[in-house]
MIBA-491433 format. One record per residue: residue in three letters; x, y, z of N, C-alpha, C, O, CB in turn. Coordinates in steps of 0.1 Angstrom, whole numbers, plus 5000, padded with zeros to 4 digits. Atoms other than C-alpha are relative to their C-alpha. Glycine has a CB too. Example, Ala and Ser with C-alpha at 12.3 -4.5 7.8 and 13.67 -1.06 7.14 Angstrom:
BEGIN
ala500949885000512349555078500950125000501950125007499050005012 ser499149895000513749895071499250115008499750225009500450054986 
This chain:
BEGIN
met499950054986174286626361499550115010498850085019501549965004 asn500449894991173886976377498550024999497950055010500850124996 asn501449985001170387006363499249895008498249925014499650004985 arg500650114993169486666377500050035015499050015022500749874997 ile499949974985170686766412499150115004498450115014501550035004 ile500849894997168887096410498549965000497750005009500250114990 asn501350055001165686916400499649925012498549935017499849924987 gln500350084988165986666428499850095013499050065021501249905002 met500249914989166486946453498750075000498150105011501250105001 gly501349945001163387106440498949915005497949955011499750054986 val501050104995161386786446500149995015499049985022500349874993 tyr499950014986162786756481499450125007498850105018501549985004 lys500549884994161887116489498549995000497850035010500550124992 ile501550015000158287046478499549905010498549925017499649954985 leu500450114990158086726499500150065014499250045022501049884999 leu499949944987159386926529498950105003498350105014501450075002 asn501149904998156887206524498749945002497949985010500050104988 asn501350064998153986976520499949935013498849945019499949894989 ser500150074987154786776551499850115012499250085021501349915003 phe500249894990155087106571498650054999498050075010501050114998 arg501349945001151887246557498949905005497849955010499750034986 gln501050094995149986926565499850015015498750005020500449854997 arg500149984985150786986602499550145003499050165014501449975006 tyr500349864998150187356599498550044996498150154998501050094994 thr501349975006146687326583499050055010498350155007499549874994 tyr501049964990144687356615500650095011501650055017499349885006 ala499549914990145287646638500049945014500949975022499350145000 ser500250064987144087446668501249915002501749895014498749925001 gly498850094999146987196661501250085005502050035013500349934988 val498949924996149487476665500050045015500950025022500150134991 trp500249974986148087586698500249885009500749905020498750075002 ile499850124992147987236711501549965001501949925012499249884994 gln498650025000151587186701500750095010501650045018500650014986 met499449914991152587496720499749975014500549985023499650154996 leu500450034987150587406750500749875005501049865017498449985001 gly499350124996152087056750501550035004502049975014500049904988 gly498749974996155587206751500150075013501050045021500650094989 ile500049934987154687436780499749905012500349905022499050115000 leu500450094990152987156800501249905003501349865014498849924996 phe498950094998155986926794501050065010501549995019500749984987 val499049934991158287186812499450005014500149975024500350144995 phe500650004987155787216841500149865006500549855018498550034999 met499950134995155686836845501449965004501749905015499449904990 gln498650034997159486796843500550085012501250025020500850024988 gly499649924989159987076867499549955013500349945023499550144998 ser500550064988157686916893500749875003501049855015498549984998 leu499450134998159186576888501450015006501849955016500149924987 trp498649994995162786686892500250085012501250065020500950064988 thr500049934987162086926920499849905011500649905021498950105001 ala500350104990160686626940501249915001501649875012498849924997 leu498950095000163586396930501250065006501949995014500349954986 ile498849934995166286646938499950025015500850015023500350134993 gln500349984986164686716972500249875008500549875020498650065003 thr499950134994164786346980501549955000501849855006499249894994 gly498650045001168586336973500349904989501349844989500449945013 tyr499850105011168186126941501350044992502049954988498850004991 thr498849955007170886336925500550135006499750215011499750014985 asp499549874995173186626935500150104989500650214992501449975006 val500049905011172686796902498950115003497950085009499749934986 thr501049894997170887136904498849994991498849924981500750134998 leu501250015007167387176893500150074986499650034976498850075008 lys499849935013168487426866500749924990500449924978500850135003 glu499350095009170887176851499149894995499249864983501249945008 met500950115005168286896850499050054991498749994981499449945012 ile501149955009165587116835500750044986500150014976499450135006 ser499349975013168187236809500149884992499949874980501350075003 tyr499750135008168986876800498749954994498649924982500649905010 val501350065005165386746797499350084990498750034981499149975012 val500749915009164087046779500850004986500249994976499950145005 ile499250005013166987056753499949864994499949854982501550035003 asn500150145005166686676750498749984993498749924982500149905012 ala501350015007162986706741500150084987499650044977498950065009 phe499849925012163886986717500749924989500349934977500850135003 val499350085010166386756699499249894996499249854984501349955006 ser500750125004164086456700498950044990498549954982499349945012 tyr501049965010161386656680500650004986499949974977499550145003 ser499449995013163886686652500649864995501049854984501150105000 thr499350125004165186326652499149884999499549774997501149975011 gly501050115002161986116650499649994986499250084979498850035009 phe500450025014161185956617499249874999499549775006501349984991 asn500950125002158385716606500449944986499949994976498550045000 val499550065013160185496580499649864998499249824987501550015000 thr500250145001159685136588498649964995498549884985500249935013 ser501450035004155885126584499750044986499049984979499050065010 val500249955014155985336552500749904990500049874980500650144999 ile499350105009158585096536499249874999499049824988501449985004 ser500850135000156584796547498750014992498449924984499649975015 asp501349985007153284936533500350004985499649954977499350125004 arg499649995014155085016500500349874994500049844982501150104998 ile499650145005156484666497498749924999498649854989500949935010 gln501250085000153084506505499150034989498449944983499350005013 asp500949965011151084706480500750014986500050044976499350135003 gly499450005013153684686453500650134995501250134985499249944990 met499649875004154385056451501550025001502150124996499350105008 ile498549994999158084996461500749994987501750054984500549895009 ala499450015013158684906425500150134993501050164986499249904991 ile500049865006157685256414501050095007501750175001498650065001 asp499049914993159785416442501449974996502250074995499949965015 leu498650035004162885236430500450064986501650064983500249855000 ile499749955013162585386395499850154999500050214989499249934989 leu500249855000161785746405501350074999502350015003499250045013 pro498749935001164386006398500650055013501750105013499850124991 val499549964987164686086435500249875008499449775006499150105007 lys499850124992166085826460499049985010498550085017501450015006 leu501050034990163685656482500450045014499650105022499749855000 lys499549974987165885716512499750155003499250185014501549975001 trp500249864997165786096509498650054997498250155003501050084991 lys501449975001162286106497499349985013498550075018499349914989 leu500650024987161185956530500550105011499850145019500349855005 phe499449904990163586186549499250134999498850195010501550024997 phe500649875001162086506535498549995002497950105006500350064986 glu501550024996158486366539499850015015498750055020499549874994 asn500150004985159286346576500550135006500050175016500749885006 ile499349894993161486636583499250135001499450215010501350044992 gly500849894999158886896576499150005012499050105019499050014988 gly500750024988156786756604500950025012500450085023499349875001 asn499049984989159886756626500250155003500350195014501349934997 ile499849854999160487126619498850065007499050155015500350064987 phe501249954993156887196629500049985015499750075023498749934994 asp500050034986157287016662501150095007500950135019500349855002 val498949924994160587206669499550145002499850205013501350004991 leu500549864999158987546662499050025010499050125017499650044986 phe501249974992155787506681500049925013499349975023498849974992 ser499950074987156587246709501450035006501450075018499849854998 gly498649984995160387286712500250145005500750165016501049964990 ile499749874997160687656712499150055012499650135021499850104988 ser500849954989157687716735500449945013500450005024498549954998 gly499550064988159187466760501350075004501550095016500349854997 leu498849934997162587646758499750135007500350175017500850024987 ile500349874994160987986765499449985014499750065023499050074991 thr500650024987158987846794501049965010501050015022498949884999 ala498950034991162087686809500850115004501350135015500849894994 leu499249884997163988006806499350105010499950155019500350074987 ile500849904991161188216823499949945014500150015024498750034994 leu500350054987160387976851501249955008501249975020499149884998 tyr498850064993163787816859501350074997502350035002500049864997 gly498749945004166388036842500849904993502149914993500750065012 ala499350115006167287716824499950004985499250084979499449875005 ala500050025015167987606788500550114992500350114980498649974996 ala499349905008169987906778501449964997502049895006500050145007 pro498650045003173287846760501050085009500850195013500350034985 val498949944991176487916780500650124993500750234999501149905003 asp499549895008177988136752499849964985499249864982501550025003 trp500350015015177988176714500649884994500049824985500450134993 trp499350115007180487916705499449865004499349774995501550005002 his500750124996178687646725498749984992498449874988499750005015 cys501350015008175487736707500349964985499549884980499350145000 ile499650045013177187716673500349854998499949794989501150094995 phe499750145000178687376680498849925003498749814996501149975011 phe501250084997175387256694499249994987498749884984499250075011 val500850015012173487346662500649914990499949834984499950154994 phe499350095009176087176641499949855004499749774995501550044998 thr500050144995176186856662498649955000498449834997500649995014 val501450055001172386846663499649964985499049864983499050115005 leu500250035014172286856625500649874996500049784989500650114991 leu499450135002174686566624499249895007499149785002501550005005 gly500850094992172686396651498749964993498249854994499650055014 val501250035008169486426629500349904990499549804988499550134994 ile499650095010171286246601500449865005500049764999501250064991 ile499750134994172685976624498849935004498649815002500950035012 ser501250064996169285916638499249944988498749834989499150115007 tyr500750055012167785886604500749884994500049794989499950114989 gln499350115005170485656592499749875008499449775002501550035001 ile500350114992169885426621498549954998498349834996500150035015 ile501450035002166085436617499849944986499049844984499150125002 tyr500150055014166385386579500649864998500049774992500750094990 ile499450135001168685086583499149905006498949795000501450005007 phe500950104994166284916607498749994991498149894990499650055014 gly501250005009163485016583500149914988499149864983499750144995 leu499750095011165084816555499749855004499649774995501450014995 ser500450144996164184506576498749964994498349844993499949995015 ala501350035006160784536559500149914988499149854984499250134997 phe499850085012162284366529500149855004499949764995501350044993 trp499950144996162684046550498949965010498549855011501349985007 ile501150034990159984086577498750054995498650164991500450075014 val501349965006156384086566499350115008498850205002499149875000 lys500749904991154984286596501050065010501050025021498849945007 pro498949944991157884496611499550115008500250215011501250044992 trp500649884992155484716632500850035012500850145017498649975003 tyr499349984987157584656663501450054998502150095009500149875007 ile498649955002160884776647500150145005501150185011500449984985 ser499949864996160085136653500050015015500750105021498750084995 ile500050004985159285066690501449965005501950015015498949905005 leu498750054996162584876692501150114999501950135008500449874992 val499049895002164685156677499850115010500850175015499850054985 gly500249894991162985416698500449975014501050055022498550045001 gly499650044986163585216730501649995001502150035011499549865002 leu498550015000167285156721500650145001501550175008500649934987 ala499549875000167785526714499850075014500750145018499350094989 lys500349944987166185626747500949945011501450015019498549995004 leu499250074990168085366767501550034999502150075009499849854999 phe498549995002171585396752500450144997501650174996500549914990 gly499649865004171385766742499650105010499750225007499350034987 gly500449904990170185926774498750074997498650195000501150105002 gly501349935005166685996760499050035011498150105009499449914990 val500949984989164985986794500750075011500250175016499449875005 ile499249944990167586066819501550014995501949934987500049935014 pro498749995005171186186813500949885004500749825014500750135006 leu499150114998173985926811500850015013501249915018500949984988 trp499249994988175786066841499249955012499849935023500350155003 leu500750064989172985916863499949854998499349785006498650065001 tyr500150155003173385566847501049925010502049985014500449984985 pro499050094992174985276867501249974992501349984980499349875004 asp498750025006178585196860500049894990500849904980501049975011 trp499950115009177884876843499350034986499649964976499349885006 leu500749975012175585036817500850114991500750114979498650065003 leu499349895007177885336807500949954989500950004978500850085010 pro499150055010180485126788499249964987499749974976500849895005 ile500850045012177684986765499650134993499650134980498849925005 cys500449885007176385336758501150074993500950134982499550105011 glu498949945006179885456750500449944986501050014978501250005009 ile499650065012180385206722498950004989499149954978500549855003 leu501149995010177085266705499850144995500250245002498749955007 pro500149865006176185566683498850085006498850205003499849994985 phe501249924996172985666701500250125008499550225007499149905008 arg499749884992174585906725500450124992500350244996501149975010 phe499649895008175786116696498850074993498950174985501049964989 ile501249945005172186196686499550125008499350225002498849894999 ser500449884992171286416715500850025012501150145016498549975005 tyr499349984987173286346747501350094998501550185006500449875005 glu498749935002176686466733499750154996500350245001500849934990 pro500349865003175186786716499550085013499850195014498950004989 ile500549934988173386866749501250035010501250145016499049925007 gln498849974992176686836768500750124995501250205004500949885000 ile499449885005178087096745499250125003499750235008500149994985 tyr500949894998175087326748500050055015500050175017498549964997 ile500149954986174987336786501450035006501550065018499349895009 gly498649964996178787396788500849905007501849935013499850125008 asn499250104994180087066800501249964992502149894997499149885003 tyr498950045008182487026771500850124996500350234994499549934987 thr499149895005185487236761499950004985499349914979501449985005 met500049995015186087336725500649874994500249824984500750124995 leu499350125005188487046721499149875001499049794992501349975008 gln501050114998185886796735498950014990498449914985499550005014 ser501149985010183286946712500549964986499749904979499650155000 met499550045013185486896681500249855000499949794989501450074998 arg499950155000186186536692498649944998498449844991500649965014 cys501450055002182386486694499650014985499049914980499050095008 ile500349985014181986616658500749894992500249834983500450144995 leu499250105007184786376646499349865002499249784993501450005005 met500750134997182986086663498749994993498349884988499849985015 gln501350005008179686186647500349974986499549894979499350135002 val499750035014181286186613500449864998500149794988501250104995 phe499650145000182885846620498849914999498749824991500949975012 trp501250085000179585696629499150024988498549924983499250035013 leu500849985012177785856600500649934988499849864981500050154997 leu499450085011180285706575499849855002499549784993501550035000 ala500250144998180085366592498649964998498349854992500449975015 leu501450035003176285376591499650004986498849924981499150095008 met500249995014176285476555500549884993499949834983500650134994 leu499450125006178585186546499149885003498849804995501449985006 leu500950114997176284946565498750004992498249904988499750005015 glu501249985008173285086548500249954985499349894980499550155000 lys499750045014174885036514500049854998499549794989501350064995 leu499950155000175584666522498649945001498349854994500949955011 ile501350064998172084606534499150034988498349944983499350065012 trp500849965012170484796504500449914988499549884980500250154997 thr499650085011172484586480499349865001498849814991501549975000 lys500750134998170984266495498550024999497849934993500349955014 ala501449985001167584426497499550014986498549974982499650135008 gly500349985015167684526460499849864993499149854983501050084994 lys500150135006168084156452498949925005498549815000501349925002 lys501050074993165284056474498650074999497850055008500349975015 val501349925001162484296462498949894998498949824988500150104988 phe501150105000159384086469498750075002498550125013500249895011 val501349934999155984236462498949905004498749804999499650064986 gln501050094994153284086483498550044996497649974999500050015015 gly501349965005150384266467500150094988501250124984499250075011 gly499949905011149384506439500349944987500350014977500950115003 
């Protein structure tokens, strides 16, 4: 059993390395990613400077820049392309091979994506953080324990995000062309998880909906910790809620996967 787990981890490491190297192959791509991160901060700075001057919000520019830049940083690590891959594998018949491989399809897809996410974090996210710190004095952690809690909650947020995307991705077993599922999931995450603007700017009628859904635990709650809006007790509560949602999503995934396994339908190959 131990040898099997070690072998699987070796395969996952190879998948992660390959996906990272694919993005790192061309030096121009690295510079473009870094430039993109810097330009993002410039655009957000200009936008929120104008909005704050009009009285749109009484939040300071430093607080808003911190939020949007950290939110972008987190979003680079939580995006996964799963639905289209599963759909293609089902249609060409390769899903049958995936199901008998010694590594699980779920984690195979995860590590095929996470290398690219790490690339985006390193070259877009960090360049944006540095730019925000230099230009606005923003995006710096309040203190060391907020930073530690932030890193831990982001890691949980990455898994929660992947669980949600993977669950929706399993719809490919029932829907022939689920190309719009990724758009739907991305839209839900941005709307109910504060992916565009922070939840504290949302209207009162929308906040209760956001509070009962798991999307805010992907980025919004970790950011609240990072910028110092949460105490240690509130941060620990956030972690407990993330664990709760993670377990609930895993249970839901298991139920859906059981039904999907009985409905393996090869459309080609």
